[in-house]
C-alpha positions as CSV (number, residue, x, y, z in Angstrom):
1,M,122.9,121.7,65.4
2,N,125.1,118.7,65.5
3,R,123.9,115.3,66.1
4,K,126.3,114.5,68.5
5,V,125.4,117.7,71.0
6,V,121.4,117.0,70.6
7,W,122.6,113.3,71.8
8,S,124.7,114.7,74.9
9,I,121.5,116.9,75.8
10,N,119.2,113.8,75.5
11,L,121.1,111.7,77.4
12,I,121.8,114.1,80.0
13,V,118.7,115.1,80.8
14,L,117.4,111.3,80.6
15,T,120.3,110.7,83.4
16,L,118.9,113.7,85.3
17,L,115.2,112.5,85.2
18,L,116.5,109.1,85.9
19,V,117.9,110.1,89.2
20,S,115.4,112.5,90.4
21,I,113.0,109.7,90.2
22,T,115.2,107.7,92.5
23,V,115.2,110.5,94.6
24,S,112.0,110.7,95.2
25,Y,110.9,107.3,95.0
26,H,113.3,106.8,98.3
27,H,111.9,109.9,99.7
28,L,108.3,108.7,99.4
29,Y,109.3,105.0,100.5
30,P,112.0,105.4,102.9
31,T,113.7,101.7,104.1
32,K,112.7,101.5,107.7
33,D,115.4,99.3,109.2
34,L,115.0,98.7,112.8
35,M,117.2,96.9,115.5
36,L,116.2,96.0,119.2
37,S,117.8,94.4,121.8
38,C,114.9,93.4,124.2
39,S,114.8,91.3,127.2
40,S,111.8,90.4,129.8
41,E,111.4,87.9,132.9
42,L,109.6,84.7,132.3
43,F,106.9,83.4,134.8
44,D,105.3,80.0,134.4
45,R,103.3,79.1,137.4
46,T,101.4,76.2,135.5
47,N,104.5,74.0,135.8
48,T,103.8,70.1,135.2
49,N,105.9,69.5,138.4
50,G,104.5,72.0,140.5
51,S,107.5,74.3,141.0
52,E,107.1,78.1,139.8
53,Q,109.3,78.3,136.8
54,R,111.4,81.3,136.1
55,H,113.5,82.2,133.2
56,Y,114.9,85.0,130.9
57,L,113.6,85.7,127.6
58,L,116.6,88.2,125.2
59,V,115.0,89.2,121.8
60,D,117.1,90.6,119.0
61,V,115.5,92.0,116.4
62,V,117.3,92.9,112.7
63,A,115.2,94.2,110.0
64,K,117.3,95.6,107.2
65,N,116.6,96.0,103.5
66,Q,113.3,94.5,104.2
67,Q,115.2,91.2,105.6
68,A,114.1,90.4,109.0
69,Q,116.1,88.2,112.1
70,I,114.5,87.8,115.4
71,N,117.0,85.7,117.6
72,Y,114.9,84.1,120.9
73,R,117.2,83.2,123.5
74,Y,115.8,81.8,126.7
75,F,117.8,81.7,130.0
76,N,117.8,79.7,133.4
77,L,117.8,81.8,136.1
78,D,121.6,80.8,136.6
79,G,122.3,81.8,133.7
80,S,123.0,78.9,131.8
81,S,121.3,78.4,128.2
82,A,117.6,77.0,128.0
83,G,117.5,77.0,124.0
84,S,117.0,79.2,121.3
85,I,114.7,79.9,118.2
86,L,116.3,81.9,115.2
87,M,113.9,82.9,112.9
88,H,114.5,84.7,109.3
89,G,111.7,86.5,107.0
90,K,111.0,89.5,106.0
91,L,109.7,93.0,107.4
92,I,106.2,93.0,105.2
93,D,104.9,96.2,106.4
94,V,105.4,99.3,108.4
95,D,102.0,100.3,109.6
96,Q,102.6,103.9,110.7
97,H,99.3,104.8,112.0
98,N,99.2,102.1,114.8
99,N,102.7,101.9,115.2
100,R,103.3,98.3,113.9
101,Y,105.9,96.4,112.6
102,H,104.8,93.2,110.5
103,F,106.7,90.3,109.8
104,S,106.7,87.2,107.3
105,V,108.7,84.1,108.7
106,T,109.7,81.7,106.2
107,T,112.2,79.5,108.4
108,K,113.3,79.2,111.9
109,Q,116.4,76.8,113.6
110,E,115.5,75.9,117.1
111,T,118.1,74.6,119.7
112,E,117.4,73.1,123.1
113,H,120.1,72.6,125.7
114,N,118.1,73.3,129.0
115,I,120.1,70.7,131.1
116,Q,118.3,71.8,134.1
117,G,114.5,70.0,132.8
118,E,111.7,71.7,130.5
119,Q,111.5,74.1,127.7
120,P,110.4,77.3,129.4
121,Q,106.7,77.7,128.3
122,H,107.0,80.6,126.1
123,M,109.2,78.6,124.1
124,Q,107.2,75.9,123.5
125,Y,104.3,77.8,122.6
126,L,106.5,79.9,120.4
127,S,107.9,76.7,118.9
128,Y,104.5,74.9,118.2
129,I,102.7,78.4,116.7
130,S,105.7,78.9,114.3
131,S,105.9,75.7,113.3
132,L,102.7,74.8,112.7
133,N,102.0,77.8,110.5
134,I,105.3,77.5,108.6
135,D,104.1,74.0,108.1
136,S,100.4,74.6,106.9
137,Q,101.3,78.0,105.6
138,K,105.2,78.2,104.2
139,M,105.0,81.4,106.4
140,H,104.6,82.7,110.2
141,N,103.0,86.1,110.7
142,L,104.3,88.2,114.0
143,S,104.4,92.0,114.8
144,I,105.9,93.8,117.1
145,E,104.2,97.0,118.8
146,P,106.1,99.4,120.3
147,L,103.9,100.7,123.4
148,E,106.0,103.5,125.0
149,L,108.7,105.1,123.2
150,D,111.8,107.1,124.4
151,T,114.3,108.2,121.4
152,D,116.0,110.2,124.1
153,R,117.4,107.3,125.7
154,D,117.0,104.8,123.2
155,Y,114.7,102.5,124.9
156,A,111.2,101.1,124.2
157,I,108.8,99.4,125.7
158,V,107.4,96.6,123.0
159,L,104.3,94.2,122.5
160,F,105.3,90.9,120.3
161,Q,102.3,89.0,119.2
162,P,101.3,86.4,118.4
163,S,103.0,85.8,122.0
164,N,101.3,88.3,124.0
165,T,105.2,88.7,125.4
166,V,106.0,92.4,126.3
167,C,109.8,93.5,126.6
168,G,111.7,96.3,127.6
169,C,114.5,97.1,124.4
170,R,117.5,98.7,123.7
171,I,117.1,100.8,120.4
172,V,120.3,100.0,118.8
173,N,121.2,102.8,116.2
């Protein structure tokens, strides 16, 4: 046989082999993309001035191609902003057996603009614990666990850890 024909056949076989390996890899290890838009009402009965503090929390979670962004936005009851924490990191694991998403946050940005008084207690705790972990370990681990899931209505009830916060979430497709 002609050398060009042999090389052409080898090249075709090699290309098919590479394509099949790539397809098999993506089939065995699919990327887990996640987009959630969550909300919750926060209560603090242990306010320092004796009154009950109430705030709203909106959390947007975007995880795509292992990169993750989690944006916590806090609001007063009148709708004015009480602050925000924007976290960036990676989606490090999806535990399908326990239905948990594990994130590793490496950077965060905080914005304080509550003209009505103190930060919400949830924001203070999340700021403290994430700063402590990022400063000492260069990362802050958190997880998201869907407690109830209704894929027909694109809705989930989700537990955020370590803040122990339960939110109602819209699943964004």
